[in-house]
N, C-alpha and C positions, 0 to 999 in steps of 0.2 A: 311329784317327780320334778326333776330338773326341766328347765326350758331347754331349747334345742339346739341350734346350730349358729355359726357366725353369720353376720349380716349378708356376706358375700355368698353364702350357700343357701340363701332363702330362695333364690331363683330356681325354677324347676329345671331338672335335667332333661336333655332331649336324647332319645335312643334310636337304634337301628339293628336288625339281623336275626339270628336263629339260635335256639338252645340246642343242648346236647341231643343229637339223634343218631340215626344210624351212621351219619358221615362221619362221626367222631369214632373211628375205628381203633383196633387195638393190635399192637405189634405182636410178633410171634412169641410163643413160649419160650423162656429161658429157664436154665436149671438154678441159676444164682442172680447176682446183680452185678452187671457190667455197667457202671456208673459212668466213668471216665478215666482216662489215663492217669489222672492225678490222684485216684483212690489206690490205697494200699491193697494189693491183691489178697493179702493175708488178713484183711480185716474180718472180724467175726459179724457178719452181717445177718440179721434174723431172717429165717426163711418162712415164707407164708404159705398157705394152702389155699388155692383157688380153683374154681371151676370154670367153665365157659361163661363169658359175659355176653349178654345179648341186650338189644334195645327193644323195649316192648312198644305197643301201639301208641302209648302216651308219650313217648320219647324219653322216658327215664330210663337209666341203666340198671338191670337186675342181674344178680350174681347167683349162681349155684355153687356148690362146695365139694367137689370131689377131685378135680384135677389139680396136680401139684404145680408149684412154681408161680410167680407173679407174672402178670402181663403189664405191658407199658402202655400208658395212655399215649395215643398218637395225636400229635398236633396237626392242624391241617397245612401249615406253612412252616417250613423249616428255617426260613430266613427271617421271618418277623419274631420280635421279642415274645416271650412266654411268661405270663404272669398268672401264678396260681394263688388264689384267696382262700384261706382256711377259715370258714366261719361265716354264716350268713345272717348275722345279727345287724345291728346298726353300723358297726365298724366295717365288716366285711362287704355287706350288700351296697352300701353307700360308697365305698371305695371303687367297687366295680362299676357303679352307674357314674361316678365322677370320671373315671378313666374313659367311659363310652362317650361322655360329653365333650370331652376336650378335642382340639383341632390337632391332628396328627399328619406328617408326612406320610405318603402312601406306604413307604417301605419300613415305617417304623411304628405304626399303629399295632399296640400289642394284642395278642391272643388272650383272652382271659377265660379261665376256668374257675368256677365258684364251687367249693366243696362244703356241704353241710350234712349233718346227720338227719335232719328233719326235712320234709317236703314243704314246709311252710316258713316264711318270714314272719316273726312275731313282733308286734308293736307293743312292747311290754308295758309302757306307761298306762295302757288302757286295758290291761288284763282286768282290772276291777269292775269294768263296765259289763264284763261277760256274767259275773255273778248278779248284778243288778238287772241284767236283761237289757241293757240300753244299747248294746251293739251286738251284732252277729259275727260269728267266727270268721266268715270270709271277709270282713271289713278290717279287722285288725290283725288277721293271720292268713294273707293271701298265699297261694302256692307260688313258689319260685317259677314253676313252669308258665304260669300265667304273667306274672311280673316281667319275665324276660323274654317273652315271645317276639317282641319287636326289637331285640337287641342283639349284639353280636356276642353276648356273654353266654357261655355254655355252663350248664349246671349239672353237678354230679352229686347224688345222694350217697353219702358214705361216711364212716368215721376215720379220723386220723390216727394212726398208729405210732409211727416213728417219723422223725425228720433226719435227714442225712445231708446237711449243708456242706458245700465244699468252698464257699467263698471266704472262709476263714484262712484260706491258703494264700491269700494276698491278692486275689483277682480284683482288679479295679472295678468297682461297680458300674462305672460309665463307660467301659471299654465294650468292644465287640462281643457278640452273645456267646460267650463261654458258659457252659451249664453252672447255674448257681448252686445246684443241688438236687435232691430227689425226696419227695414226699412218699412214704409208704401208707396205705390205706388198709383198714381192717379187713375189706374184702379180698385184698391181694393185688389191687391196682398199684402200680408205682407211676408217679407223675414226675417228670424231669421239668424243671423250671429255670427261667433265668431270674425272675424276681419272685419273691415269696411274701405274702402279707398274713401275718398271725392276727386273727380277729376270732379266736375260738370262744370267748365268753367265759361264763363261770357257771357254777352249780351251787346250790344251797349247801351250807356247811352244817350237817346235822350230827356229826360224830363227836361233838364237844361235850354233850350231856347224855347220860345213861338213858336209854328208852327213846330219844328223840328220833333216832333213825328208823325205829320200827313203828312208833306210835304216832308221831306227828306228821302233819300235812305241811310240806313246804309250799311256797306260793311264789315261784320264780319263773316258771316256764308255762307254755301252753299245756303241756302235758300235766303239770301240776294241778291246773284248774279244770281241765276236761279228762284227760286219760285217767288220772289218779282219782276220779270220781268225787271231787269235792262237792260239786253240784248235786250228784246223786245222794251223797251222805246228808247234805242239808235238806234235800227234799224228804228223805226218809224220816229224818227227825221231825220235820214240819208235819208229815202226816201222823206221827206218833203223838205230836202235840195236839193236833185236831182231834185225835181219838180219846185222849185220856187227859189232856191239859197240863201235861208236864212241861216244865220251862226248859228250853234248849240252852245248854251252857257251852259258850265258846270262849276258849282261852286263847288270846294272841300274844305271842312272845316277841317282844320288840316294839319299840315306839318311835322308831325312825319313820321316814316317809312311807315305807311299804307297810308297816304295822299299823300306823294311823289311818291309812287309806282303806286298809282292809277292814279295821274295826269299825270305821265310819259306814263302809258300804254294807257289812254284814249286820250291824245294829239297825240300819234304816230298813233292811229286808226283814229282819225278824220282828222288829217294833216290840210290842209287849209280849210277844210268844217267847222270848229269849233274854238271856243274861250275857253280855259280852264283858270279859275281863281282860284289860291289857297290862302286860307286865313288862317293866323297864328297869334296867340296872341303875339308871340315872334317876334323879329326883324330878327330873323334868321330861316332857316330850319334845321330839323333834329339836334336839340341842343344837344342831347346825344350821336351823332354817331361820329365815327372817322373822323378826317379831310378829309382823302382820299375819303370816301364815300360821305361826304357832297360836296365835290368839284366836284365830278363826277356826283352827281345828280344835282347840279347847272348847270354845263355844259350841260347836256342833257335837262333840262327844259327850258333853254334860247334858245337852238337851235331849240326847238320846239314851241318857242313863247309863253310859259305858263305865265300868268301875276300873279306875286307874290304881294299879299296885305298883308304885314307883319306888325305886330304892331297893329292889329284890333281884336276886339271881335264881334262875331255875337249877335246882340241884339235881332232880331226876324227874322222869315221867314213868309212871307204872299203871297197869291195869288196875281198875278198881276191884275187880274179882278174878279168880282163876278161870272162870267161865269165858269161853270165847264168844258166846252169844252176848254177854254183858259187855257192851262197847264203851262203858265209862272209863274215865282216866283220872289219875290223881297226880297232881303236880307238887312237888315238895319245893317250897320257896325258902331261899336263905337270905337274911338281910345283907344288903351291900352297903347300907348306911347305919350309923349309930342311932339307937332309939327305936329300932323295929324289931319285932320278934318273928321268929320262924313261923310259918303256916303252911298247911296243906289245903289245896283247893281242889274241886272237882269239876270236871269238864267232859262233854260229850265229843267235842272236837278241840284238838290242839293245832293251831296254826303257827308255823315257825318262820319268822322273817328276819332272823339274826345271822349275819355272816354269809360270806360267799367264797368259794374256792375256785381259783382260776382252772380251766381245763388244761392249761399247759402243763399242770403238774401230773396229769394222768397219762402222758405220752411216755412210751418206753424209751429208756436211755439209748442214745445213738453213738456210744463210745466216748472218746475223749472231746468230741466236738459239741459238747452240750451247750445250751444256750445259757448266758448269764442270767440267772433269776434272783429276784430278792426274797425275802423271807416269806412273802405272801405267795410266791409261785409266779410272779409277773416277770416278763423279760425287761432287762435294764436297757433302756434306749437312750440315744443321744437327743439333742433337741430338734432333729429333724425327723425323729420317729424311727429311726433305723436302730436295730439291734446292735449293741456295741461288740465290736469285733467281727461283725457280719454285715458287709455293706450291701449285700443284695436282699436282706430281710428286713422288713418294717413290721413294727407291732403296734396295736392301738387298742382302745377299749380296756376290757378286763385283762388283756393279756400284755398290756404295757404298764410300766412304773414311771412314767414320765412325771417330772416335778415342775412346779410354776416357778416364777422368778424369785420367790421367796424361799424356795428350797422344799415347799410343802408337796407332798404327793397328791396328784390330781385325783379327785373322786371318780369312780366308775360309773358315771351316770350317763343317760342317753345324751345330754347335752354335750358333754365332753366327747363322747364317741362320734357324734355328727360332726364336730368340728375337726376332730382328728382325721376322719375319712376324707374331708375335703382337702386336707393338707398332704395326707398319704397319696391321694390320687395325683395331686400336683407334683408332688416330689418324685414319684415315679416317672412322670412325664419328663421332669427336668433331668433325671439320671439318665434316661434313655437318649435325650437329645442334648447331653452335655451341657446343661445349663446348671447354675448354682442351686442348691436345694434350699428351701425356705425353712427357718426355725419355726417350731409351733409355739403360738401364743394363745392361750385359752382367753376367751372373751365371755365372761359371765354375763348372761342375758337376764338372769332372774330365775326364780323357782316357782313351780306351780304343782297343785295336787288336787285329786278329786275328794270331795267329802261326801258324795251320794249322788242320786240320780239328777237332781237339779241344783247340785251344790258344789262349789269348788273354791279354791283360794289361788290367786296368781299375784306374785309380788315382782314387777319388772325392775330390773337393776338401773335402768336409766332415769327412772323417776323415783327419788329417794323417799321412802316412807309411804309409797302408795301400795295399797292391797286391794285387789278386786276379789270380793267374795260373793256368795249366794249365786243366784241365777246368773247375773252379770259375769262373775269369775267363771261359771260353768260354761257360758257360751264362748267367752274369751279362750279359754283352754281347748274347747273342741275346734275352734277356728285355727288356733295355733297348731294343733296336732294334724288337722286336715292338710294345711300347707306342708307339713313334713312327711306325708305319706310318700312312698317311694317313687311313683311313676304318675304322670299326667292322667293316664287312663284310670288307673286306680283311684286317683284323687277325685276324679269326675264321678265315677260310679258310687263312691262312698258319699261324697257330697250330696248327690241327688238322694241317696238312701236316707241320710241323716235329715235332710230337708222334709222329705216325705213323712218321716216319723215324727218330726216336729210339728208338721201340720196336723197330723192325726191327734197327737197329744193335746195340741191347742184346742181342737174341736171338742174333744172329750172333755176337757176342763170347762170349756164354755156351756156345754150341755149340762155338766154337773152343777155349774153355778146357777144356771137358769132354773134347773130343776129344784134346787134349795129355795130360790127367790119365789117360785110359783107355789111350791108347798107351803111356805111360810105365810103367804097371802091368803 
């Protein structure tokens, strides 16, 4: 995965106040949507169904489902700016924390509400360590309620349904706080905002190959790794292998960073008990990676006997038999290069790492005021990360289609999202305080990837030709990611946990070596 953020954002944030609790009240029930005098009263606005919203003992909002009509989220201060951030990934959470860390005039410090469908922030570059058992869930997927306890950021767990912006009507983004628009949530809440940040992320794109949606495991979210029971599936196959000695066959579709990291992690876990086959349309792996990372990855994959099927497209995925109890699959491979022949391979698990679809495309249309999207479903933004035609809406990460100085679309990596969050937070500050906005400039700090429990590769951009791999690369990668964890408190807890685990592993390794020496003598 790519390295992380701009040099200026390596400094830790500081935070203060309270998450969404009962003080975040809800306005009276209405029969429709009275957004603003600027809205056409004949507009066909979707009606939602909602029951009463209550706040539970843990401070999160829960909704039941029988009462009609939406409820309006009530901000605590009608005079201070209202910032609504949709999506709690790298772009959304770090934008919120950036806003919290800036110095504001008392009357202009914004109220911030963060909306996400999950209760946890997920540090996605380290999902692979869940499979290897190197990290615990709480370390890389802390709850938002824990992260935001000492901040003024309020958290609302919900899904976004529709955007109803009104800043397209010519409202100057830096003027006094005219409502920028409204967000409708699936639960029925509506949130009026002055500034909106789109950081909704993306989901795996499985609908491109017959059978992939039903039979393949994506590996893109915490739910893919845990809720979708990938670990449980692997454990079941490992028990079967222990019982009858049958080889575990794993097919990994895609040889980008995600595919290679996944193949390296699973092949290390299975060792001689399994066969990992990696399929890629190109004749090379990691086509956009630095040479050092590619060479380190190839060395590890070959040492673990990963079979590389390069130059192939997956045509279809089918069950090996009509029986539901037989969990084997057949992958039909079609040559993408000359000189290759079609083939069919068998697999017990199919892992899909190719393609992603921005979640912006899943929102319901909001009439003629739809956001300008590119062919991928990302919002078209200017160089300040504002959505074109909407001066009060910012987009970043998977939701943004920003291009670099050469006109190339920026990759949707953690590194880009970190840096965009830094600029988005600053530009919202600048807009509220009538200051000029800064154009975003991506600074490539290098790239890094995990290759196993004690193996990784890191190629920093500031030293040409340098690649740190093996245990040194592994240690450097973990330190870099430790620095990038969201809050000081969580960073400290994880640092202590990782240090303790390393100490235990070192003692165990020393004991093992001493035992070998003594038994040999």
